C-alpha positions as CSV (number, residue, x, y, z in Angstrom):
1,M,55.0,73.4,133.5
2,S,57.5,72.0,135.9
3,S,58.6,74.2,138.8
4,R,62.0,72.6,138.9
5,T,64.9,75.0,139.2
6,P,68.4,74.4,137.8
7,R,71.1,72.8,139.9
8,D,73.9,75.0,141.2
9,G,75.8,76.5,138.3
10,A,74.8,77.1,134.7
11,P,71.5,75.6,133.6
12,T,71.6,72.6,131.3
13,I,69.5,71.4,128.4
14,R,68.0,68.9,130.8
15,D,66.9,71.7,133.1
16,V,65.2,73.4,130.1
17,A,63.5,70.2,129.1
18,A,62.3,69.6,132.7
19,R,60.9,73.1,133.1
20,A,59.2,73.0,129.7
21,G,57.9,69.4,130.3
22,V,59.4,68.1,127.1
23,A,62.2,65.7,126.0
24,T,65.7,67.0,125.7
25,A,65.6,66.1,122.0
26,T,62.7,68.5,121.6
27,V,64.7,71.3,123.2
28,S,67.6,70.5,120.9
29,N,65.4,70.6,117.8
30,V,63.9,73.9,118.8
31,L,67.3,75.5,119.3
32,T,69.0,74.0,116.2
33,G,66.1,74.0,113.8
34,R,67.1,70.5,112.7
35,R,63.5,69.2,113.0
36,S,60.2,70.9,113.1
37,V,58.5,71.3,116.5
38,G,54.9,72.2,117.1
39,A,54.2,75.8,118.0
40,D,53.0,75.0,121.6
41,K,56.1,73.0,122.5
42,Q,58.3,75.6,120.8
43,R,56.8,78.3,122.9
44,L,57.3,76.3,126.1
45,V,60.9,75.6,125.3
46,L,61.7,79.3,124.5
47,E,60.0,80.4,127.7
48,A,62.0,78.0,129.7
49,V,65.2,79.1,128.0
50,A,64.5,82.7,128.8
51,A,63.4,82.0,132.4
52,L,66.5,79.9,133.2
53,G,69.0,82.1,131.1
54,Y,70.2,78.9,129.3
55,R,73.1,79.3,126.9
56,P,73.9,76.3,124.6
57,N,77.4,74.9,125.1
58,H,78.7,75.1,121.5
59,L,82.1,73.6,122.4
60,A,80.6,70.5,123.9
61,A,78.3,70.1,120.9
62,S,81.2,70.5,118.6
63,L,83.1,67.8,120.4
64,R,80.2,65.5,120.1
65,R,79.9,66.1,116.4
66,Q,83.7,66.2,115.9
67,Q,83.1,69.5,114.1
68,T,83.5,73.1,115.3
69,R,81.8,74.7,112.3
70,T,84.7,77.0,112.1
71,I,86.7,78.0,109.0
72,G,90.2,79.5,109.1
73,I,91.1,82.2,106.6
74,V,94.8,82.9,106.0
75,V,95.9,86.0,104.0
76,P,99.4,87.4,103.4
77,D,98.4,91.1,103.8
78,I,95.0,92.2,105.2
79,T,95.8,95.8,104.3
80,N,95.6,94.9,100.6
81,P,92.0,95.7,99.5
82,F,91.9,92.6,97.3
83,F,92.3,90.3,100.3
84,T,90.0,92.4,102.4
85,A,87.2,92.0,99.8
86,I,87.7,88.3,99.7
87,V,87.7,87.9,103.5
88,R,84.5,90.0,103.7
89,R,82.7,87.8,101.2
90,I,83.9,84.5,102.7
91,E,82.6,85.7,106.1
92,E,79.2,86.5,104.5
93,V,78.7,83.1,102.7
94,A,80.2,81.1,105.6
95,G,77.9,82.9,108.1
96,A,74.9,82.2,105.9
97,A,75.9,78.5,106.2
98,D,76.2,78.8,110.0
99,Y,80.0,78.7,110.0
100,E,82.2,81.0,112.0
101,S,85.4,82.4,110.4
102,V,88.8,83.0,112.1
103,L,91.0,85.4,110.2
104,V,94.8,85.5,110.5
105,D,97.2,87.9,108.7
106,C,100.8,86.7,107.9
107,N,102.4,90.0,106.8
108,E,104.1,88.2,103.9
109,S,106.1,86.1,106.3
110,T,106.3,82.3,106.0
111,V,107.5,82.1,109.6
112,R,104.4,84.0,110.8
113,E,102.3,81.9,108.5
114,G,103.5,78.7,110.0
115,A,102.8,80.0,113.5
116,R,99.3,81.1,112.5
117,L,98.5,77.8,110.9
118,R,99.5,75.9,114.1
119,A,97.3,78.3,116.1
120,L,94.3,77.6,113.8
121,L,94.9,73.8,114.0
122,A,94.8,74.1,117.8
123,R,91.3,75.5,117.5
124,M,90.1,72.4,115.7
125,I,88.9,74.2,112.7
126,D,87.0,72.2,110.1
127,G,88.5,73.8,107.0
128,L,91.0,76.4,105.6
129,I,90.9,78.9,102.9
130,V,94.5,80.1,102.3
131,A,96.2,82.8,100.2
132,P,99.7,81.5,100.9
133,T,102.7,83.7,101.2
134,E,104.6,81.5,98.8
135,D,103.6,79.0,96.1
136,D,105.9,76.3,97.5
137,L,104.4,75.0,100.7
138,A,107.6,73.1,101.6
139,A,108.2,75.4,104.5
140,H,105.1,74.0,106.2
141,A,105.8,70.3,105.3
142,P,105.4,69.0,108.9
143,L,101.9,70.7,109.1
144,L,100.5,69.5,105.8
145,P,99.4,66.1,106.9
146,R,97.5,67.7,109.8
147,L,95.6,70.3,107.6
148,P,91.8,69.9,107.3
149,S,90.1,70.3,104.0
150,S,91.8,73.3,102.4
151,V,91.5,75.6,99.4
152,L,94.3,77.8,98.1
153,I,93.4,81.1,96.5
154,D,95.3,83.7,94.5
155,R,98.7,82.0,94.9
156,G,99.9,78.4,94.6
157,F,97.6,77.8,91.7
158,G,97.5,74.1,90.6
159,T,99.3,72.8,93.7
160,A,98.7,69.1,94.0
161,G,96.5,67.9,96.8
162,F,94.5,71.1,97.0
163,D,91.6,72.8,95.3
164,T,92.9,76.1,93.9
165,V,91.2,79.3,92.7
166,A,92.8,82.4,91.1
167,A,92.2,85.1,88.6
168,D,93.4,84.5,85.0
169,N,96.5,86.6,85.6
170,N,98.1,86.0,82.2
171,D,95.0,87.1,80.3
172,A,94.5,90.1,82.7
173,A,98.1,91.4,82.1
174,W,97.8,90.8,78.3
175,R,94.6,92.8,78.2
176,G,96.1,95.6,80.3
177,C,99.2,95.8,78.1
178,R,97.1,95.7,74.9
179,H,95.1,98.7,76.2
180,L,98.4,100.7,76.6
181,L,99.6,99.5,73.2
182,E,96.4,100.5,71.5
183,L,96.8,104.0,73.0
184,G,100.2,104.2,71.2
185,H,102.6,103.4,74.0
186,R,105.7,101.4,73.2
187,D,107.8,102.1,76.2
188,I,105.8,100.4,78.9
189,A,107.4,99.5,82.3
190,L,105.8,96.7,84.2
191,L,106.1,97.1,88.0
192,A,105.7,93.8,89.9
193,S,106.5,92.3,93.3
194,A,108.5,89.0,93.0
195,R,109.0,86.4,90.2
196,E,108.8,83.6,92.8
197,L,105.0,83.8,92.8
198,S,103.1,82.1,90.1
199,N,100.5,84.8,89.8
200,I,103.2,87.4,89.2
201,R,105.0,85.2,86.7
202,D,101.7,84.8,84.8
203,R,101.2,88.6,84.8
204,I,104.8,89.1,83.5
205,A,104.1,86.5,80.8
206,G,100.9,88.1,79.7
207,Y,102.6,91.5,79.4
208,Q,105.5,90.0,77.4
209,R,103.0,88.2,75.1
210,A,101.2,91.4,74.3
211,L,104.5,93.2,73.6
212,A,105.7,90.4,71.3
213,E,102.4,90.4,69.4
214,A,102.9,94.1,68.8
215,G,106.4,93.7,67.6
216,C,107.8,95.2,70.8
217,G,109.2,92.0,72.4
218,G,112.6,93.5,72.8
219,R,111.3,96.6,74.7
220,A,110.0,94.8,77.8
221,R,110.9,96.6,81.1
222,V,110.2,94.4,84.1
223,V,110.8,96.2,87.4
224,L,110.6,94.2,90.6
225,G,109.7,96.3,93.7
226,G,108.9,93.7,96.3
227,H,105.7,93.5,98.3
228,G,105.8,96.9,99.9
229,V,104.5,100.3,98.8
230,E,107.8,102.1,99.5
231,S,110.0,99.5,97.9
232,S,107.8,99.6,94.8
233,R,108.0,103.4,94.8
234,A,111.8,103.3,95.0
235,A,112.1,100.7,92.2
236,I,109.9,102.5,89.7
237,E,111.3,105.9,90.6
238,Q,114.7,104.9,89.3
239,E,113.1,103.9,86.0
240,L,111.2,107.2,85.8
241,R,114.4,109.2,86.4
242,R,116.0,107.8,83.2
243,A,116.4,109.9,80.1
244,D,114.5,107.3,78.2
245,R,111.8,106.9,80.9
246,P,108.8,104.8,80.0
247,T,105.7,106.6,78.7
248,A,103.5,104.2,80.7
249,V,103.7,102.2,83.9
250,F,101.7,99.0,84.3
251,A,101.7,98.2,88.1
252,V,100.5,94.6,88.5
253,T,99.8,94.5,92.3
254,Y,97.9,96.9,94.6
255,P,101.1,98.0,96.6
256,A,102.9,98.5,93.2
257,T,100.0,100.7,92.0
258,L,100.2,102.9,95.1
259,G,104.0,103.0,95.0
260,A,103.9,104.1,91.3
261,V,101.5,107.0,92.2
262,K,103.9,108.1,94.9
263,A,106.9,107.9,92.6
264,I,105.2,109.9,89.8
265,R,104.2,112.6,92.3
266,A,107.7,112.6,94.0
267,L,109.2,113.4,90.6
268,D,106.7,116.1,89.8
269,L,105.5,114.3,86.7
270,A,102.0,114.8,85.4
271,C,99.8,111.7,85.1
272,P,98.8,111.0,82.4
273,D,100.4,113.9,80.4
274,D,103.9,112.8,81.2
275,V,103.4,109.2,82.1
276,S,100.3,107.0,82.0
277,L,99.5,104.6,84.8
278,L,97.5,101.4,84.7
279,G,97.0,99.7,88.1
280,F,95.8,96.4,89.6
281,D,92.9,95.8,92.0
282,E,90.5,98.5,93.3
283,S,90.4,101.0,96.2
284,D,88.2,103.9,96.9
285,W,91.0,106.5,96.5
286,M,91.3,105.4,92.8
287,T,88.1,107.1,92.0
288,V,88.4,110.0,94.5
289,L,91.8,111.6,93.7
290,R,92.3,112.9,90.1
291,P,93.2,111.5,87.7
292,Y,90.9,108.5,88.4
293,V,93.2,105.4,88.0
294,S,92.6,102.9,85.2
295,T,93.0,99.4,86.7
296,I,92.6,95.7,86.3
297,L,89.8,94.5,88.5
298,Q,90.2,91.0,90.0
299,P,86.9,89.1,90.6
300,S,87.4,89.0,94.4
301,E,83.8,88.1,95.2
302,L,83.7,85.3,92.6
303,I,87.0,84.0,94.0
304,A,85.5,83.9,97.5
305,D,82.3,82.3,96.3
306,R,84.1,79.6,94.3
307,A,86.5,78.9,97.2
308,W,83.5,78.5,99.6
309,Q,81.8,76.1,97.2
310,L,84.9,74.0,97.0
311,I,85.5,73.9,100.7
312,S,81.8,73.2,101.4
313,A,82.0,70.2,99.1
314,R,85.1,68.9,100.9
315,L,83.4,69.4,104.3
316,A,80.6,67.3,103.0
317,R,83.2,64.5,102.4
318,S,83.4,64.9,98.6
319,A,86.0,62.7,97.0
320,A,85.8,64.5,93.7
321,P,89.1,65.3,91.9
322,F,90.8,68.5,93.0
323,E,89.7,71.5,90.9
324,H,91.9,74.4,89.7
325,V,89.7,77.3,88.7
326,R,90.7,80.4,86.8
327,L,88.4,83.4,86.7
328,P,88.5,86.3,84.3
329,C,89.4,89.9,85.3
330,M,88.0,93.2,84.0
331,L,89.7,96.3,82.6
332,A,88.4,99.6,84.0
333,V,89.6,102.4,81.8
334,R,89.5,105.8,83.6
335,E,91.6,108.9,83.4
336,S,95.2,107.8,84.2
337,T,95.8,106.3,80.7
338,K,96.0,108.3,77.5
339,P,98.2,108.3,74.4
340,P,101.8,109.1,75.0
341,P,103.0,112.7,74.9
342,A,103.9,114.0,71.4
343,D,107.5,114.5,72.3
344,A,107.9,110.8,73.3
345,A,108.2,109.8,69.6
346,A,110.7,112.6,69.0
347,R,112.8,111.4,72.0
348,R,112.8,107.9,70.6
349,H,113.8,109.1,67.2
350,A,116.6,111.2,68.7
351,R,117.9,108.2,70.7
352,R,117.9,105.9,67.6
353,T,119.7,108.6,65.6
354,E,122.3,109.1,68.3
355,A,122.8,105.3,68.6
356,R,123.4,105.0,64.8
357,H,125.8,108.0,64.9
358,I,127.8,106.5,67.7
359,K,127.8,103.1,66.0
360,G,129.0,104.7,62.8
361,R,131.9,106.5,64.6
362,M,132.9,103.2,66.2
363,I,133.0,101.4,62.8
364,A,135.0,104.2,61.3
């Protein structure tokens, strides 16, 4: 073994090769695993690395390859367990493929989203997995030509020029509303965030389809509460204060679900005795606090896996047509949904009788 010591400063791969008495390519193959190296040479290289305290210069290697092996992950709200689960899974599968992940949270702001995208581009990332704050990416038009291979998840489904992955939101809401209808509910309020998002429009459409099929198309109650928990609570609380309050609330986002719980408790209503609640997505508290919350489960891990498959293909220079993948959700029936209270039918009958009486007086 060579007794050569490294030059002033950090040791280089050449220093390791000289100390081990091997070629620099052999050192590279040992450290990267790209090619098999005999046990004796591998031992010499590793001993030299340890003796010299050598650390590979990943940035320089990235510049040579014109790759950083880094993926950017952009989400609108990291406090939402749905996005948290997706991020965790992407980091798992990306790490297994020797990719680093850089996560940014946009707090439902397109301005912040643009700033975070520019920061990621400055890091020379290889690809992006984005849950956009809005379906329309026009706000980021100057950035779009500079984006690396990108996949949109959850929102922006079907956007031209991108692979997209989302839950089958229309079917999920249809199944959720059907569950409430089968329990006997007819006055079902749907609590959503904003119609501007395609996933929310699909959930509203699925809810309305289920009502129409049950002959209740004229009884739809769509309540928009925005993206926050407190704004959702305030919106549905107004509906629950009405004399003809709904017998069930179907909250179709995670913040809406939490907001609905807070509203029901603030009004001292019993769930599900006074009002049933069907939520969206999953969190530990839903099966800790009673009643356990019935909910629609989005396939977060499958969304992450499919997004990674698509971005991996693009990173491998795939020229295949862009894919738009919808994945099915599951309904988890727990304790927060049950048949409407017995007096709900009586209240509805009284309202119809009063309405006919008033109409008769007006005609007379």
